[in-house]
C-alpha positions in Angstrom: 6.7 3.4 -27.5 3.0 3.1 -26.8 3.6 1.3 -23.6 5.9 4.1 -22.3 3.0 6.6 -22.8 0.6 4.4 -20.8 3.2 4.0 -18.0 3.7 7.8 -18.0 0.0 8.4 -17.9 -0.4 6.0 -15.0 2.4 7.7 -13.0 0.9 11.1 -13.6 -2.5 9.9 -12.5 -1.0 8.3 -9.4 0.8 11.5 -8.5 -2.4 13.6 -8.9 -4.4 11.2 -6.7 -1.6 11.1 -4.1 -1.4 14.9 -4.0 -5.2 15.2 -3.7 -5.4 12.6 -0.9 -2.5 14.4 0.9 -4.1 17.8 0.6 -7.5 16.6 1.8 -6.3 14.6 4.8 -3.1 15.9 6.1 -4.5 18.9 8.0 -7.2 16.9 9.8 -4.9 14.1 10.8 -2.3 16.5 12.2 -5.0 18.1 14.3 -6.4 14.7 15.4 -3.0 13.2 16.4 -1.4 16.4 17.6 2.0 17.8 16.6 4.0 15.7 19.1 2.4 12.4 17.9 2.7 13.5 14.2 6.5 14.0 14.6 7.0 10.3 15.5 7.9 8.3 12.4 5.4 5.4 12.9 2.4 7.8 12.7 3.7 9.3 9.5 4.7 5.9 8.1 1.2 4.5 8.5 -0.3 7.7 7.0 1.9 7.6 3.9 1.3 3.8 3.5 -2.4 4.7 3.4 -1.8 7.5 0.9 0.1 5.2 -1.4 -2.4 2.4 -1.1 -5.4 4.6 -1.9 -3.4 6.3 -4.7 -2.6 2.9 -6.3 -6.2 1.8 -6.0 -7.6 5.0 -7.5 -5.0 4.8 -10.3 -6.0 1.3 -11.2 -9.7 2.3 -11.2 -8.9 5.3 -13.4 -6.8 3.3 -15.8 -9.4 0.6 -16.2 -12.1 3.3 -16.8 -9.9 4.9 -19.4 -9.4 1.4 -21.1 -13.2 0.7 -20.9 -13.9 4.1 -22.6 -11.3 3.2 -25.3 -9.1 6.2 -24.5 -6.1 3.9 -23.7 -5.1 0.6 -25.2 -2.9 -1.7 -23.2 
């Protein structure tokens, strides 16, 4: 049961970081690429791959910081 809570916390942290990255970067990139380039799927695919990559990295860092602070045990 304890592992399920750790997994749920990790998913929640990932969603928060992904949302923050999306909110902070989507407007600037749409302006930089332009609306016609943003509508093509390769531009959006690379953007979302970056969002997922940064979200995973920040989630791992946050989880290990929580483990180091003895908030989580896994």
